[in-house]
C-alpha positions in Angstrom: 28.6 -16.5 -57.5 30.2 -19.6 -57.1 30.1 -22.1 -54.4 33.2 -22.6 -52.3 35.7 -26.4 -52.3 35.6 -28.1 -49.4 39.5 -27.2 -48.9 38.4 -23.6 -49.5 35.6 -23.5 -46.6 37.5 -25.9 -44.5 39.2 -22.4 -42.8 35.9 -20.2 -42.4 34.2 -23.2 -40.8 35.3 -22.7 -36.7 34.2 -18.9 -37.5 30.5 -19.7 -38.6 27.5 -20.5 -36.8 24.4 -21.1 -37.5 21.9 -17.9 -36.8 18.1 -19.9 -35.7 15.8 -17.0 -35.5 11.5 -16.7 -35.5 11.2 -14.4 -39.1 8.2 -13.6 -38.0 9.6 -12.4 -34.6 12.7 -10.4 -36.0 10.9 -8.0 -38.0 9.6 -4.9 -36.3 6.0 -4.4 -37.4 6.6 -0.2 -37.3 9.3 -0.4 -39.0 10.1 -0.2 -42.8 11.4 -3.2 -44.5 14.0 -0.5 -46.1 14.5 0.8 -42.8 15.4 -2.4 -40.7 17.8 -3.6 -43.8 19.7 -0.1 -43.8 20.6 -0.1 -40.6 23.7 -2.4 -40.4 25.0 -0.2 -43.4 24.5 2.8 -41.1 25.7 1.4 -38.3 29.1 0.2 -39.4 29.9 3.0 -41.3 29.0 1.4 -44.9 26.3 3.9 -45.8 27.4 5.6 -49.2 25.3 8.2 -51.7 23.9 4.9 -53.3 23.0 3.2 -50.2 18.9 3.6 -50.8 19.3 2.5 -54.3 21.5 -0.3 -53.3 19.2 -1.4 -50.0 16.1 -1.5 -53.1 17.9 -3.2 -55.2 18.7 -6.0 -52.9 15.3 -6.2 -51.4 13.8 -6.8 -54.8 16.4 -9.2 -55.6 14.5 -11.1 -53.0 11.2 -10.4 -54.1 9.8 -7.4 -51.9 8.7 -4.2 -52.6 11.0 -1.6 -51.6 
């Protein structure tokens, strides 16, 4: 992954916005984190046969136990 230059970043800025959220209030204690992470993939039709593996890899990457 590389950082974008100022010139590359400029056209994308109007489509960006900050998302402020309470990390403790944004996750449901009744749901497993892997289900929460997988949900957008399923909703937007991006879930594939290796979806569970991909979710586990991403959770591992950020230090969470899948």
